[in-house]
CHARMM internal coordinates of N, CA and C (Angstrom, degrees):
IC EDIT
DIST 1 N 1 CA 1.4418
DIST 1 CA 1 C 1.5205
ANGL 1 N 1 CA 1 C 108.88
DIST 1 C 2 N 1.3010
ANGL 1 CA 1 C 2 N 116.15
DIHE 1 N 1 CA 1 C 2 N 137.17
DIST 2 N 2 CA 1.4625
ANGL 1 C 2 N 2 CA 121.31
DIHE 1 CA 1 C 2 N 2 CA 179.33
DIST 2 CA 2 C 1.5222
ANGL 2 N 2 CA 2 C 109.27
DIHE 1 C 2 N 2 CA 2 C -99.11
DIST 2 C 3 N 1.3234
ANGL 2 CA 2 C 3 N 115.68
DIHE 2 N 2 CA 2 C 3 N 136.70
DIST 3 N 3 CA 1.4575
ANGL 2 C 3 N 3 CA 122.06
DIHE 2 CA 2 C 3 N 3 CA -179.52
DIST 3 CA 3 C 1.5179
ANGL 3 N 3 CA 3 C 109.75
DIHE 2 C 3 N 3 CA 3 C -116.90
DIST 3 C 4 N 1.3158
ANGL 3 CA 3 C 4 N 116.56
DIHE 3 N 3 CA 3 C 4 N 146.60
DIST 4 N 4 CA 1.4606
ANGL 3 C 4 N 4 CA 121.00
DIHE 3 CA 3 C 4 N 4 CA 174.11
DIST 4 CA 4 C 1.5268
ANGL 4 N 4 CA 4 C 107.86
DIHE 3 C 4 N 4 CA 4 C -76.61
DIST 4 C 5 N 1.3111
ANGL 4 CA 4 C 5 N 116.34
DIHE 4 N 4 CA 4 C 5 N 166.15
DIST 5 N 5 CA 1.4621
ANGL 4 C 5 N 5 CA 121.05
DIHE 4 CA 4 C 5 N 5 CA 178.61
DIST 5 CA 5 C 1.5217
ANGL 5 N 5 CA 5 C 110.01
DIHE 4 C 5 N 5 CA 5 C -60.04
DIST 5 C 6 N 1.3183
ANGL 5 CA 5 C 6 N 116.92
DIHE 5 N 5 CA 5 C 6 N -40.79
DIST 6 N 6 CA 1.4603
ANGL 5 C 6 N 6 CA 120.48
DIHE 5 CA 5 C 6 N 6 CA 178.76
DIST 6 CA 6 C 1.5297
ANGL 6 N 6 CA 6 C 111.29
DIHE 5 C 6 N 6 CA 6 C -63.26
DIST 6 C 7 N 1.3287
ANGL 6 CA 6 C 7 N 117.18
DIHE 6 N 6 CA 6 C 7 N -40.51
DIST 7 N 7 CA 1.4662
ANGL 6 C 7 N 7 CA 120.96
DIHE 6 CA 6 C 7 N 7 CA 176.40
DIST 7 CA 7 C 1.5260
ANGL 7 N 7 CA 7 C 110.80
DIHE 6 C 7 N 7 CA 7 C -61.54
DIST 7 C 8 N 1.3152
ANGL 7 CA 7 C 8 N 117.41
DIHE 7 N 7 CA 7 C 8 N -44.95
DIST 8 N 8 CA 1.4640
ANGL 7 C 8 N 8 CA 121.19
DIHE 7 CA 7 C 8 N 8 CA -179.07
DIST 8 CA 8 C 1.5192
ANGL 8 N 8 CA 8 C 112.07
DIHE 7 C 8 N 8 CA 8 C -64.49
DIST 8 C 9 N 1.3256
ANGL 8 CA 8 C 9 N 116.82
DIHE 8 N 8 CA 8 C 9 N -37.86
DIST 9 N 9 CA 1.4668
ANGL 8 C 9 N 9 CA 120.04
DIHE 8 CA 8 C 9 N 9 CA 177.18
DIST 9 CA 9 C 1.5253
ANGL 9 N 9 CA 9 C 109.21
DIHE 8 C 9 N 9 CA 9 C -62.26
DIST 9 C 10 N 1.3237
ANGL 9 CA 9 C 10 N 116.59
DIHE 9 N 9 CA 9 C 10 N -42.90
DIST 10 N 10 CA 1.4548
ANGL 9 C 10 N 10 CA 120.54
DIHE 9 CA 9 C 10 N 10 CA 178.04
DIST 10 CA 10 C 1.5140
ANGL 10 N 10 CA 10 C 112.21
DIHE 9 C 10 N 10 CA 10 C -63.86
DIST 10 C 11 N 1.3169
ANGL 10 CA 10 C 11 N 117.05
DIHE 10 N 10 CA 10 C 11 N -43.05
DIST 11 N 11 CA 1.4604
ANGL 10 C 11 N 11 CA 121.18
DIHE 10 CA 10 C 11 N 11 CA 179.71
DIST 11 CA 11 C 1.5227
ANGL 11 N 11 CA 11 C 111.95
DIHE 10 C 11 N 11 CA 11 C -65.82
DIST 11 C 12 N 1.3274
ANGL 11 CA 11 C 12 N 116.99
DIHE 11 N 11 CA 11 C 12 N -29.29
DIST 12 N 12 CA 1.4556
ANGL 11 C 12 N 12 CA 121.29
DIHE 11 CA 11 C 12 N 12 CA -177.79
DIST 12 CA 12 C 1.5244
ANGL 12 N 12 CA 12 C 112.84
DIHE 11 C 12 N 12 CA 12 C -82.11
DIST 12 C 13 N 1.3359
ANGL 12 CA 12 C 13 N 117.50
DIHE 12 N 12 CA 12 C 13 N -15.20
DIST 13 N 13 CA 1.4642
ANGL 12 C 13 N 13 CA 120.82
DIHE 12 CA 12 C 13 N 13 CA 179.84
DIST 13 CA 13 C 1.5239
ANGL 13 N 13 CA 13 C 109.68
DIHE 12 C 13 N 13 CA 13 C -63.91
DIST 13 C 14 N 1.3118
ANGL 13 CA 13 C 14 N 115.78
DIHE 13 N 13 CA 13 C 14 N 152.06
DIST 14 N 14 CA 1.4559
ANGL 13 C 14 N 14 CA 120.49
DIHE 13 CA 13 C 14 N 14 CA 179.73
DIST 14 CA 14 C 1.5243
ANGL 14 N 14 CA 14 C 112.11
DIHE 13 C 14 N 14 CA 14 C -96.66
DIST 14 C 15 N 1.3127
ANGL 14 CA 14 C 15 N 117.70
DIHE 14 N 14 CA 14 C 15 N -1.68
DIST 15 N 15 CA 1.4608
ANGL 14 C 15 N 15 CA 121.28
DIHE 14 CA 14 C 15 N 15 CA 179.60
DIST 15 CA 15 C 1.5211
ANGL 15 N 15 CA 15 C 110.26
DIHE 14 C 15 N 15 CA 15 C -79.12
DIST 15 C 16 N 1.3182
ANGL 15 CA 15 C 16 N 115.72
DIHE 15 N 15 CA 15 C 16 N 159.79
DIST 16 N 16 CA 1.4623
ANGL 15 C 16 N 16 CA 120.34
DIHE 15 CA 15 C 16 N 16 CA 178.09
DIST 16 CA 16 C 1.5245
ANGL 16 N 16 CA 16 C 109.20
DIHE 15 C 16 N 16 CA 16 C -65.33
DIST 16 C 17 N 1.3206
ANGL 16 CA 16 C 17 N 118.26
DIHE 16 N 16 CA 16 C 17 N 141.45
DIST 17 N 17 CA 1.4638
ANGL 16 C 17 N 17 CA 120.39
DIHE 16 CA 16 C 17 N 17 CA 179.12
DIST 17 CA 17 C 1.5285
ANGL 17 N 17 CA 17 C 111.07
DIHE 16 C 17 N 17 CA 17 C -68.05
DIST 17 C 18 N 1.3208
ANGL 17 CA 17 C 18 N 116.16
DIHE 17 N 17 CA 17 C 18 N 147.09
DIST 18 N 18 CA 1.4633
ANGL 17 C 18 N 18 CA 121.97
DIHE 17 CA 17 C 18 N 18 CA 179.91
DIST 18 CA 18 C 1.5244
ANGL 18 N 18 CA 18 C 110.20
DIHE 17 C 18 N 18 CA 18 C -75.69
DIST 18 C 19 N 1.3245
ANGL 18 CA 18 C 19 N 116.18
DIHE 18 N 18 CA 18 C 19 N -38.35
DIST 19 N 19 CA 1.4620
ANGL 18 C 19 N 19 CA 121.64
DIHE 18 CA 18 C 19 N 19 CA 178.96
DIST 19 CA 19 C 1.5293
ANGL 19 N 19 CA 19 C 108.63
DIHE 18 C 19 N 19 CA 19 C -114.15
DIST 19 C 20 N 1.3271
ANGL 19 CA 19 C 20 N 117.56
DIHE 19 N 19 CA 19 C 20 N 156.29
DIST 20 N 20 CA 1.4713
ANGL 19 C 20 N 20 CA 119.50
DIHE 19 CA 19 C 20 N 20 CA 178.72
DIST 20 CA 20 C 1.5287
ANGL 20 N 20 CA 20 C 111.64
DIHE 19 C 20 N 20 CA 20 C -59.27
DIST 20 C 21 N 1.3088
ANGL 20 CA 20 C 21 N 115.46
DIHE 20 N 20 CA 20 C 21 N 145.18
DIST 21 N 21 CA 1.4642
ANGL 20 C 21 N 21 CA 121.36
DIHE 20 CA 20 C 21 N 21 CA 178.74
DIST 21 CA 21 C 1.5218
ANGL 21 N 21 CA 21 C 109.99
DIHE 20 C 21 N 21 CA 21 C -82.65
DIST 21 C 22 N 1.3220
ANGL 21 CA 21 C 22 N 116.09
DIHE 21 N 21 CA 21 C 22 N 143.42
DIST 22 N 22 CA 1.4620
ANGL 21 C 22 N 22 CA 120.36
DIHE 21 CA 21 C 22 N 22 CA 169.85
DIST 22 CA 22 C 1.5263
ANGL 22 N 22 CA 22 C 107.31
DIHE 21 C 22 N 22 CA 22 C -77.15
DIST 22 C 23 N 1.3063
ANGL 22 CA 22 C 23 N 117.40
DIHE 22 N 22 CA 22 C 23 N 165.30
DIST 23 N 23 CA 1.4621
ANGL 22 C 23 N 23 CA 120.38
DIHE 22 CA 22 C 23 N 23 CA 178.00
DIST 23 CA 23 C 1.5325
ANGL 23 N 23 CA 23 C 110.48
DIHE 22 C 23 N 23 CA 23 C -61.06
DIST 23 C 24 N 1.3354
ANGL 23 CA 23 C 24 N 117.40
DIHE 23 N 23 CA 23 C 24 N -40.55
DIST 24 N 24 CA 1.4682
ANGL 23 C 24 N 24 CA 120.27
DIHE 23 CA 23 C 24 N 24 CA 178.75
DIST 24 CA 24 C 1.5243
ANGL 24 N 24 CA 24 C 111.14
DIHE 23 C 24 N 24 CA 24 C -62.56
DIST 24 C 25 N 1.3339
ANGL 24 CA 24 C 25 N 116.43
DIHE 24 N 24 CA 24 C 25 N -45.25
DIST 25 N 25 CA 1.4710
ANGL 24 C 25 N 25 CA 119.89
DIHE 24 CA 24 C 25 N 25 CA 178.94
DIST 25 CA 25 C 1.5171
ANGL 25 N 25 CA 25 C 110.67
DIHE 24 C 25 N 25 CA 25 C -64.88
DIST 25 C 26 N 1.3275
ANGL 25 CA 25 C 26 N 117.02
DIHE 25 N 25 CA 25 C 26 N -38.64
DIST 26 N 26 CA 1.4618
ANGL 25 C 26 N 26 CA 120.52
DIHE 25 CA 25 C 26 N 26 CA 179.40
DIST 26 CA 26 C 1.5288
ANGL 26 N 26 CA 26 C 110.95
DIHE 25 C 26 N 26 CA 26 C -62.92
DIST 26 C 27 N 1.3164
ANGL 26 CA 26 C 27 N 117.18
DIHE 26 N 26 CA 26 C 27 N -39.95
DIST 27 N 27 CA 1.4727
ANGL 26 C 27 N 27 CA 120.26
DIHE 26 CA 26 C 27 N 27 CA 176.18
DIST 27 CA 27 C 1.5271
ANGL 27 N 27 CA 27 C 110.44
DIHE 26 C 27 N 27 CA 27 C -61.43
DIST 27 C 28 N 1.3129
ANGL 27 CA 27 C 28 N 116.46
DIHE 27 N 27 CA 27 C 28 N -42.08
DIST 28 N 28 CA 1.4693
ANGL 27 C 28 N 28 CA 120.15
DIHE 27 CA 27 C 28 N 28 CA 179.56
DIST 28 CA 28 C 1.5240
ANGL 28 N 28 CA 28 C 110.86
DIHE 27 C 28 N 28 CA 28 C -66.11
DIST 28 C 29 N 1.3156
ANGL 28 CA 28 C 29 N 117.03
DIHE 28 N 28 CA 28 C 29 N -41.34
DIST 29 N 29 CA 1.4729
ANGL 28 C 29 N 29 CA 120.53
DIHE 28 CA 28 C 29 N 29 CA 177.46
DIST 29 CA 29 C 1.5275
ANGL 29 N 29 CA 29 C 109.80
DIHE 28 C 29 N 29 CA 29 C -60.75
DIST 29 C 30 N 1.3198
ANGL 29 CA 29 C 30 N 117.62
DIHE 29 N 29 CA 29 C 30 N -44.24
DIST 30 N 30 CA 1.4572
ANGL 29 C 30 N 30 CA 119.96
DIHE 29 CA 29 C 30 N 30 CA 179.03
DIST 30 CA 30 C 1.5279
ANGL 30 N 30 CA 30 C 111.41
DIHE 29 C 30 N 30 CA 30 C -60.81
DIST 30 C 31 N 1.3091
ANGL 30 CA 30 C 31 N 116.67
DIHE 30 N 30 CA 30 C 31 N -37.28
DIST 31 N 31 CA 1.4636
ANGL 30 C 31 N 31 CA 120.70
DIHE 30 CA 30 C 31 N 31 CA 178.10
DIST 31 CA 31 C 1.5273
ANGL 31 N 31 CA 31 C 110.78
DIHE 30 C 31 N 31 CA 31 C -67.80
DIST 31 C 32 N 1.3366
ANGL 31 CA 31 C 32 N 116.26
DIHE 31 N 31 CA 31 C 32 N -46.24
DIST 32 N 32 CA 1.4585
ANGL 31 C 32 N 32 CA 120.75
DIHE 31 CA 31 C 32 N 32 CA -177.45
DIST 32 CA 32 C 1.5294
ANGL 32 N 32 CA 32 C 112.96
DIHE 31 C 32 N 32 CA 32 C -70.40
DIST 32 C 33 N 1.3195
ANGL 32 CA 32 C 33 N 116.54
DIHE 32 N 32 CA 32 C 33 N -27.46
DIST 33 N 33 CA 1.4659
ANGL 32 C 33 N 33 CA 121.17
DIHE 32 CA 32 C 33 N 33 CA -175.87
DIST 33 CA 33 C 1.5259
ANGL 33 N 33 CA 33 C 111.81
DIHE 32 C 33 N 33 CA 33 C -110.78
DIST 33 C 34 N 1.3139
ANGL 33 CA 33 C 34 N 117.37
DIHE 33 N 33 CA 33 C 34 N 29.61
DIST 34 N 34 CA 1.4707
ANGL 33 C 34 N 34 CA 119.71
DIHE 33 CA 33 C 34 N 34 CA -175.21
DIST 34 CA 34 C 1.5233
ANGL 34 N 34 CA 34 C 112.82
DIHE 33 C 34 N 34 CA 34 C -61.65
DIST 34 C 35 N 1.3201
ANGL 34 CA 34 C 35 N 118.44
DIHE 34 N 34 CA 34 C 35 N -25.47
DIST 35 N 35 CA 1.4663
ANGL 34 C 35 N 35 CA 121.34
DIHE 34 CA 34 C 35 N 35 CA 179.43
DIST 35 CA 35 C 1.5244
ANGL 35 N 35 CA 35 C 112.17
DIHE 34 C 35 N 35 CA 35 C -85.14
DIST 35 C 36 N 1.3110
ANGL 35 CA 35 C 36 N 117.96
DIHE 35 N 35 CA 35 C 36 N -13.40
DIST 36 N 36 CA 1.4637
ANGL 35 C 36 N 36 CA 121.88
DIHE 35 CA 35 C 36 N 36 CA -177.65
DIST 36 CA 36 C 1.5260
ANGL 36 N 36 CA 36 C 110.96
DIHE 35 C 36 N 36 CA 36 C -83.75
DIST 36 C 37 N 1.3249
ANGL 36 CA 36 C 37 N 117.55
DIHE 36 N 36 CA 36 C 37 N 133.42
DIST 37 N 37 CA 1.4634
ANGL 36 C 37 N 37 CA 118.93
DIHE 36 CA 36 C 37 N 37 CA 170.59
DIST 37 CA 37 C 1.5338
ANGL 37 N 37 CA 37 C 108.78
DIHE 36 C 37 N 37 CA 37 C -72.91
DIST 37 C 38 N 1.3145
ANGL 37 CA 37 C 38 N 118.13
DIHE 37 N 37 CA 37 C 38 N 135.79
DIST 38 N 38 CA 1.4690
ANGL 37 C 38 N 38 CA 121.48
DIHE 37 CA 37 C 38 N 38 CA -178.31
DIST 38 CA 38 C 1.5204
ANGL 38 N 38 CA 38 C 111.06
DIHE 37 C 38 N 38 CA 38 C -61.64
DIST 38 C 39 N 1.3115
ANGL 38 CA 38 C 39 N 118.64
DIHE 38 N 38 CA 38 C 39 N -29.19
DIST 39 N 39 CA 1.4647
ANGL 38 C 39 N 39 CA 121.06
DIHE 38 CA 38 C 39 N 39 CA -179.57
DIST 39 CA 39 C 1.5303
ANGL 39 N 39 CA 39 C 111.87
DIHE 38 C 39 N 39 CA 39 C -72.25
DIST 39 C 40 N 1.3429
ANGL 39 CA 39 C 40 N 117.66
DIHE 39 N 39 CA 39 C 40 N -14.51
DIST 40 N 40 CA 1.4622
ANGL 39 C 40 N 40 CA 121.58
DIHE 39 CA 39 C 40 N 40 CA -179.00
DIST 40 CA 40 C 1.5225
ANGL 40 N 40 CA 40 C 112.94
DIHE 39 C 40 N 40 CA 40 C -112.41
DIST 40 C 41 N 1.3240
ANGL 40 CA 40 C 41 N 118.71
DIHE 40 N 40 CA 40 C 41 N -13.61
DIST 41 N 41 CA 1.4619
ANGL 40 C 41 N 41 CA 122.82
DIHE 40 CA 40 C 41 N 41 CA -175.71
DIST 41 CA 41 C 1.5344
ANGL 41 N 41 CA 41 C 108.84
DIHE 40 C 41 N 41 CA 41 C -118.81
DIST 41 C 42 N 1.3360
ANGL 41 CA 41 C 42 N 117.36
DIHE 41 N 41 CA 41 C 42 N 104.82
DIST 42 N 42 CA 1.4616
ANGL 41 C 42 N 42 CA 119.90
DIHE 41 CA 41 C 42 N 42 CA -178.50
DIST 42 CA 42 C 1.5282
ANGL 42 N 42 CA 42 C 114.19
DIHE 41 C 42 N 42 CA 42 C -57.72
DIST 42 C 43 N 1.3172
ANGL 42 CA 42 C 43 N 117.90
DIHE 42 N 42 CA 42 C 43 N -33.33
DIST 43 N 43 CA 1.4613
ANGL 42 C 43 N 43 CA 120.01
DIHE 42 CA 42 C 43 N 43 CA -179.50
DIST 43 CA 43 C 1.5272
ANGL 43 N 43 CA 43 C 110.86
DIHE 42 C 43 N 43 CA 43 C -70.32
DIST 43 C 44 N 1.3286
ANGL 43 CA 43 C 44 N 116.99
DIHE 43 N 43 CA 43 C 44 N -42.06
DIST 44 N 44 CA 1.4615
ANGL 43 C 44 N 44 CA 119.38
DIHE 43 CA 43 C 44 N 44 CA 178.00
DIST 44 CA 44 C 1.5235
ANGL 44 N 44 CA 44 C 110.27
DIHE 43 C 44 N 44 CA 44 C -67.70
DIST 44 C 45 N 1.3219
ANGL 44 CA 44 C 45 N 118.25
DIHE 44 N 44 CA 44 C 45 N -36.93
DIST 45 N 45 CA 1.4602
ANGL 44 C 45 N 45 CA 121.34
DIHE 44 CA 44 C 45 N 45 CA 177.15
DIST 45 CA 45 C 1.5286
ANGL 45 N 45 CA 45 C 110.45
DIHE 44 C 45 N 45 CA 45 C -61.86
DIST 45 C 46 N 1.3285
ANGL 45 CA 45 C 46 N 117.19
DIHE 45 N 45 CA 45 C 46 N -41.63
DIST 46 N 46 CA 1.4684
ANGL 45 C 46 N 46 CA 121.28
DIHE 45 CA 45 C 46 N 46 CA 178.25
DIST 46 CA 46 C 1.5249
ANGL 46 N 46 CA 46 C 110.23
DIHE 45 C 46 N 46 CA 46 C -64.92
DIST 46 C 47 N 1.3199
ANGL 46 CA 46 C 47 N 116.65
DIHE 46 N 46 CA 46 C 47 N -41.17
DIST 47 N 47 CA 1.4685
ANGL 46 C 47 N 47 CA 120.82
DIHE 46 CA 46 C 47 N 47 CA 178.93
DIST 47 CA 47 C 1.5225
ANGL 47 N 47 CA 47 C 110.11
DIHE 46 C 47 N 47 CA 47 C -64.27
DIST 47 C 48 N 1.3101
ANGL 47 CA 47 C 48 N 117.19
DIHE 47 N 47 CA 47 C 48 N -41.66
DIST 48 N 48 CA 1.4625
ANGL 47 C 48 N 48 CA 121.23
DIHE 47 CA 47 C 48 N 48 CA 179.10
DIST 48 CA 48 C 1.5302
ANGL 48 N 48 CA 48 C 110.36
DIHE 47 C 48 N 48 CA 48 C -62.73
DIST 48 C 49 N 1.3284
ANGL 48 CA 48 C 49 N 117.36
DIHE 48 N 48 CA 48 C 49 N -45.27
DIST 49 N 49 CA 1.4658
ANGL 48 C 49 N 49 CA 120.80
DIHE 48 CA 48 C 49 N 49 CA 177.97
DIST 49 CA 49 C 1.5271
ANGL 49 N 49 CA 49 C 111.20
DIHE 48 C 49 N 49 CA 49 C -59.81
DIST 49 C 50 N 1.3336
ANGL 49 CA 49 C 50 N 116.54
DIHE 49 N 49 CA 49 C 50 N -41.92
DIST 50 N 50 CA 1.4655
ANGL 49 C 50 N 50 CA 121.35
DIHE 49 CA 49 C 50 N 50 CA 179.75
DIST 50 CA 50 C 1.5219
ANGL 50 N 50 CA 50 C 110.66
DIHE 49 C 50 N 50 CA 50 C -61.86
DIST 50 C 51 N 1.3150
ANGL 50 CA 50 C 51 N 117.12
DIHE 50 N 50 CA 50 C 51 N -46.21
DIST 51 N 51 CA 1.4634
ANGL 50 C 51 N 51 CA 120.98
DIHE 50 CA 50 C 51 N 51 CA -177.35
DIST 51 CA 51 C 1.5302
ANGL 51 N 51 CA 51 C 112.01
DIHE 50 C 51 N 51 CA 51 C -70.16
DIST 51 C 52 N 1.3221
ANGL 51 CA 51 C 52 N 117.41
DIHE 51 N 51 CA 51 C 52 N -34.22
DIST 52 N 52 CA 1.4652
ANGL 51 C 52 N 52 CA 120.27
DIHE 51 CA 51 C 52 N 52 CA 175.83
DIST 52 CA 52 C 1.5229
ANGL 52 N 52 CA 52 C 109.23
DIHE 51 C 52 N 52 CA 52 C -67.25
DIST 52 C 53 N 1.3404
ANGL 52 CA 52 C 53 N 117.15
DIHE 52 N 52 CA 52 C 53 N -45.68
DIST 53 N 53 CA 1.4696
ANGL 52 C 53 N 53 CA 121.37
DIHE 52 CA 52 C 53 N 53 CA -179.88
DIST 53 CA 53 C 1.5271
ANGL 53 N 53 CA 53 C 111.40
DIHE 52 C 53 N 53 CA 53 C -62.11
DIST 53 C 54 N 1.3356
ANGL 53 CA 53 C 54 N 116.83
DIHE 53 N 53 CA 53 C 54 N -34.26
DIST 54 N 54 CA 1.4676
ANGL 53 C 54 N 54 CA 121.38
DIHE 53 CA 53 C 54 N 54 CA -179.65
DIST 54 CA 54 C 1.5203
ANGL 54 N 54 CA 54 C 111.91
DIHE 53 C 54 N 54 CA 54 C -80.17
DIST 54 C 55 N 1.3370
ANGL 54 CA 54 C 55 N 117.14
DIHE 54 N 54 CA 54 C 55 N -7.57
DIST 55 N 55 CA 1.4564
ANGL 54 C 55 N 55 CA 120.71
DIHE 54 CA 54 C 55 N 55 CA -179.42
DIST 55 CA 55 C 1.5157
ANGL 55 N 55 CA 55 C 113.39
DIHE 54 C 55 N 55 CA 55 C 78.41
DIST 55 C 56 N 1.3266
ANGL 55 CA 55 C 56 N 116.68
DIHE 55 N 55 CA 55 C 56 N 14.76
DIST 56 N 56 CA 1.4682
ANGL 55 C 56 N 56 CA 120.66
DIHE 55 CA 55 C 56 N 56 CA -179.23
DIST 56 CA 56 C 1.5253
ANGL 56 N 56 CA 56 C 112.02
DIHE 55 C 56 N 56 CA 56 C -77.31
DIST 56 C 57 N 1.3274
ANGL 56 CA 56 C 57 N 116.82
DIHE 56 N 56 CA 56 C 57 N -31.16
DIST 57 N 57 CA 1.4529
ANGL 56 C 57 N 57 CA 120.90
DIHE 56 CA 56 C 57 N 57 CA 178.41
DIST 57 CA 57 C 1.5238
ANGL 57 N 57 CA 57 C 108.93
DIHE 56 C 57 N 57 CA 57 C -138.47
DIST 57 C 58 N 1.3070
ANGL 57 CA 57 C 58 N 115.83
DIHE 57 N 57 CA 57 C 58 N 155.36
DIST 58 N 58 CA 1.4574
ANGL 57 C 58 N 58 CA 122.55
DIHE 57 CA 57 C 58 N 58 CA 175.56
DIST 58 CA 58 C 1.5284
ANGL 58 N 58 CA 58 C 106.85
DIHE 57 C 58 N 58 CA 58 C -121.80
DIST 58 C 59 N 1.3283
ANGL 58 CA 58 C 59 N 117.29
DIHE 58 N 58 CA 58 C 59 N 118.93
DIST 59 N 59 CA 1.4647
ANGL 58 C 59 N 59 CA 118.70
DIHE 58 CA 58 C 59 N 59 CA -178.90
DIST 59 CA 59 C 1.5192
ANGL 59 N 59 CA 59 C 111.37
DIHE 58 C 59 N 59 CA 59 C -64.88
DIST 59 C 60 N 1.3001
ANGL 59 CA 59 C 60 N 115.95
DIHE 59 N 59 CA 59 C 60 N 144.84
DIST 60 N 60 CA 1.4621
ANGL 59 C 60 N 60 CA 122.97
DIHE 59 CA 59 C 60 N 60 CA 175.70
DIST 60 CA 60 C 1.5220
ANGL 60 N 60 CA 60 C 107.47
DIHE 59 C 60 N 60 CA 60 C -79.44
DIST 60 C 61 N 1.3038
ANGL 60 CA 60 C 61 N 117.33
DIHE 60 N 60 CA 60 C 61 N 114.34
DIST 61 N 61 CA 1.4716
ANGL 60 C 61 N 61 CA 121.01
DIHE 60 CA 60 C 61 N 61 CA -174.98
DIST 61 CA 61 C 1.5198
ANGL 61 N 61 CA 61 C 112.92
DIHE 60 C 61 N 61 CA 61 C -66.52
DIST 61 C 62 N 1.3069
ANGL 61 CA 61 C 62 N 118.97
DIHE 61 N 61 CA 61 C 62 N -15.41
DIST 62 N 62 CA 1.4584
ANGL 61 C 62 N 62 CA 120.69
DIHE 61 CA 61 C 62 N 62 CA -179.45
DIST 62 CA 62 C 1.5243
ANGL 62 N 62 CA 62 C 112.76
DIHE 61 C 62 N 62 CA 62 C -91.42
DIST 62 C 63 N 1.3427
ANGL 62 CA 62 C 63 N 117.39
DIHE 62 N 62 CA 62 C 63 N -3.71
DIST 63 N 63 CA 1.4703
ANGL 62 C 63 N 63 CA 121.02
DIHE 62 CA 62 C 63 N 63 CA -179.12
DIST 63 CA 63 C 1.5117
ANGL 63 N 63 CA 63 C 110.55
DIHE 62 C 63 N 63 CA 63 C -107.64
DIST 63 C 64 N 1.3134
ANGL 63 CA 63 C 64 N 115.10
DIHE 63 N 63 CA 63 C 64 N 150.08
DIST 64 N 64 CA 1.4581
ANGL 63 C 64 N 64 CA 120.74
DIHE 63 CA 63 C 64 N 64 CA 173.29
DIST 64 CA 64 C 1.5028
ANGL 64 N 64 CA 64 C 108.69
DIHE 63 C 64 N 64 CA 64 C -84.17
DIST 64 C 65 N 1.3138
ANGL 64 CA 64 C 65 N 116.74
DIHE 64 N 64 CA 64 C 65 N 146.11
DIST 65 N 65 CA 1.4609
ANGL 64 C 65 N 65 CA 120.80
DIHE 64 CA 64 C 65 N 65 CA 176.43
DIST 65 CA 65 C 1.4587
ANGL 65 N 65 CA 65 C 108.37
DIHE 64 C 65 N 65 CA 65 C -80.82
END
COOR INIT
IC SEED 1 N 1 CA 1 C
IC BUILD
């Protein structure tokens, strides 16, 4: 998927998204925020919730987010 510069700036922000993320956007957020802990980055936390709800990933219950 191709993103505009404005889209990428939004995806790179660490603030919580205003609108729900699509699964594609959530995957991109996870890629862009791979160094961020989900417990400290609202955008990565939202992306993680989206991907779990979509069944794309299953969190490891023995790990901390």
